[in-house]
RODRENDREN-815105 format. One record per residue (C-alpha): y, z, x. Coordinates in steps of 0.1 Angstrom, whole numbers, plus 5000, padded with zeros to 4 digits. Last residue first. Example, Ala and Ser with C-alpha at 12.3 -4.5 7.8 and 13.67 -1.06 7.14 Angstrom:
2
498950715137 495550785123 
//
This chain:
445
469249475086 468749105092 465248985102 464448795134 461148605134 458348715157 455548745131 455949125131 459649095123 462349145149 465449325138 469049225135 471249525141 474849545130 477949655148 481249675129 484449735148 487549905134 490849795148 493350025164 493049875199 490249605199 491049455233 487549415251 485649605278 485849975269 485849895232 482549695236 480849985253 481950225226 480649995199 477249965217 476850345217 477950365181 475350115171 472650325189 474050645173 473150485140 469450545148 467450225153 466349985125 462649905125 460949595139 462449645174 462849385201 466549365196 469049105183 472549245181 475149135155 478849195159 481649225134 485449215141 487349325110 488949095101 486648875124 483148735120 479748675136 480248815171 477048765190 474548975209 471248885225 467949035237 468749395234 465549575246 464649925235 461550095249 463450285276 466050415252 469450275260 471950445283 471650215312 474450085334 472549755341 471549685305 474749795289 477849705310 476649415331 473949245311 475649295277 479049215291 477648875303 476148845268 479548905252 481348665275 478848385267 479148455229 482948405231 484948715219 487048675188 490148885183 491248875146 491349245138 493049305172 496049115160 496649375133 496449655158 499049495180 501449385153 501449745138 501949885173 505049665179 506449765145 505750135152 508150115181 510950125156 509950475146 510150615182 512650885172 514250775139 515951115133 514151215100 511150985106 510451175138 507651025159 504751095181 502450795182 498650785183 496550465188 493450455166 490050385182 489050755183 489450765145 485950915139 486951195163 489751315140 489651685147 489051655185 491451365187 494251565171 493651865195 493751635225 496851465213 498551795209 497651915244 498851585259 502151595240 502751965246 502051955284 505552025297 506452245267 508352135236 508752325203 508052085175 511052005152 511751665167 508051575164 508451575126 505751315123 502451255142 501750895134 498050795137 497750415135 494650275118 493049925113 491349935079 487549925074 487650105040 485450385054 487950435082 490950455058 489150695035 488150905065 491750935075 492351095041 489451335046 490651425081 494251495068 492651705041 490851925066 494251985083 495851835114 498952025126 501452215106 504552125127 503451775136 502751685100 500351385101 501051035088 498050805088 499550455091 496950225076 496549855085 495149565065 495849685030 494449604996 491649854998 493950125010 495950074978 492850144958 492450484976 496050564965 495150464929 492450724926 494651004940 497450874918 495450914886 494951284894 498751294900 499451154865 497051394848 498851694864 496451964878 495551834913 493252064933 489951934919 489651644944 491751704974 495251574973 496551234983 500351204986 501350884967 501050564987 503950395004 502650035007 504649845034 504449465033 505149325068 506248985078 506148955116 508048715139 510848955147 510649215119 510649095083 510249355057 508549365023 508649705005 505849814981 506050144963 502850324953 502750604927 503650974925 506251004952 507651354946 504351514957 505851814974 509551864963 511651834994 512851494981 512851134992 512450864965 511250544980 513450234987 516350425002 517250145026 516450055062 512849945057 511350145086 513550455081 512950445043 509250415048 509250705073 511150925048 508650825021 505750925042 507251255054 504351505054 505151615019 501851535002 498751435022 498851115042 498950735038 501450455046 499550145037 500449835057 499849475045 500549225073 501848925055 500648575062 499148515027 502648575012 503948295033 501948045012 504648084985 506947875006 510248045008 513647964992 512348054958 513847864929 516148064907 514648244877 515448114842 512547874837 509848114848 511448394827 511448164796 507648104799 507148474808 508648604776 506948344754 503548434770 504148814766 504848794728 501748994719 499849124748 498249424730 499749714749 502849524761 503649434725 506649204724 509849114706 511948904730 515848894727 517948644746 521648664737 522249024748 524949214730 523449554723 523949494685 520949254687 518849564688 519049634651 517449304643 514149384661 512749624635 511749334613 509149254639 507249564627 505749364598 504749084621 502649324640 502449524673 506149534681 505849814707 508449654730 511849494724 512549314756 516249224761 516348964788 519149004813 520648724835 522348884866 526148904868 526149274863 528549454840 526449384810 523749594826 525749914826 526849874789 523249804779 522250124797 524750324778 523650164745 519950234751 520850594761 522750634728 519650534710 518650234688 516050354662 512450394672 509450174669 510949884688 511350084720 513649924745 513049724777 515749554797 513949284817 516349184845 516348854864 517048764901 517249134909 518449294942 521349484927 519149594898 516649744922 519249954939 520550074905 517050164895 516650394925 519950564918 518950634882 515550764893 517350994918 519551134890 516451184868 514651374895 517351614906 519051714873 522351544865 521551324836 524551094828 522350794820 518650864817 516750584834 512950574833 511650494867 511550134878 508749874875 509449584898 508249224896 507848974924 507648604917 505448304920 506147994898 503247754890 503447834853 503248204860 502348364893 502248734902 503448994927 503749364922 506249634932 506649994918 510050154920 510050524917 509550814893 507150654868 506150944846 509450974830 508151064795 504451174794 502550934771 500650774800 500550454820 500550494858 501750174874 499449944894 496749884867 496049514870 497149194853 500549154869 502249094835 500249354815 500649614842 504449574842 504649584804 502649904803 504850054830 507949974811 506650104778 509650274762 508750614776 511850684797 515050474793 514850104804 514549884834 512149614846 513349414876 512249054881 512548934917 512448584930 510248564962 510948654998 512249004990 515949064997 516749355021 
//
């Protein structure tokens, strides 16, 4: 599925600096940068603008032509998918080393495509090192760019020519702001990548029985009916202190960052193993970030069925994830596709709930009918007024007769009453107290 913007694909053998170039161009640390060869196992997507042109850029895993072991073979397949979608290719080589057989094999592969290819000779940190570039003209690409991704040398010239060479976007760039950003989260090996592939319809993320195979985040843009959805498949999050590899420690931090740039989180739970303490911690990250949440119980095809299995399982999950009581729960199989397509409707529903605005008059009618008349408040507490002050997420302010902030359970009580009355499925709700000062003026808390 073609992304809505022109697409630049970065390819090259392992450890030539593809991730450093990607991070330099998009201006933030999205790919893991380290000296361990082959650390980027999948395709990492970012969006940036240069000279008024917006485009997507993809960092692929290091390609090793002819390598038959599991991970390199899958990296090669992933890179081929990206190349087929490319508007422009950045072929990255290492200017500090001699031309290698792998470089030559990759060049032969790229020359067979009809897509314009820029040869990017990386790690040229000085004018003296620029003399190393000449050898790479043998690869047969007319446009050669000596750069230093680490220091930014030559990046301006590279992007100037890229902006000119890319085809015009058929979409208005403002469409990007209308995307629903969805983070697929969960502990390692619960089926996040399989779910992403089923939703997107192509093998965008690497799927393997090796726990933690996806070590970074992979964005996929999908149009479904009237929705434009950007899926963010985060690396499996592991408990602090339990991850030994430097790259996977970085991934834990980065996965939490991806939650920050999402609107909706799909928390994937293993239906066979049940909810674990780590599932609860990960769900807590989403709740703390203020994301709308959908709980997807995966591998449901492999769960032994009884007449009450669904109700019993949901009760168990709700008990362990009480803080996500607002999240709808779906029982799916990413492997077979069972109920996966229904996720799109739920994504739209929980996202719309973030923008629901309740008129002040309706809120205060609710206050009188559902709170004051039904009771449940301490006898000395009077809520004088309630108003919704913002959306995304919905935020409410209550004016009370108190000069000190009440216990947080009071806010939870009001939140629960609001949820019973108004359509906020899947969306977090923030309830704040505005206190009365001793001179009679309200004071924010």
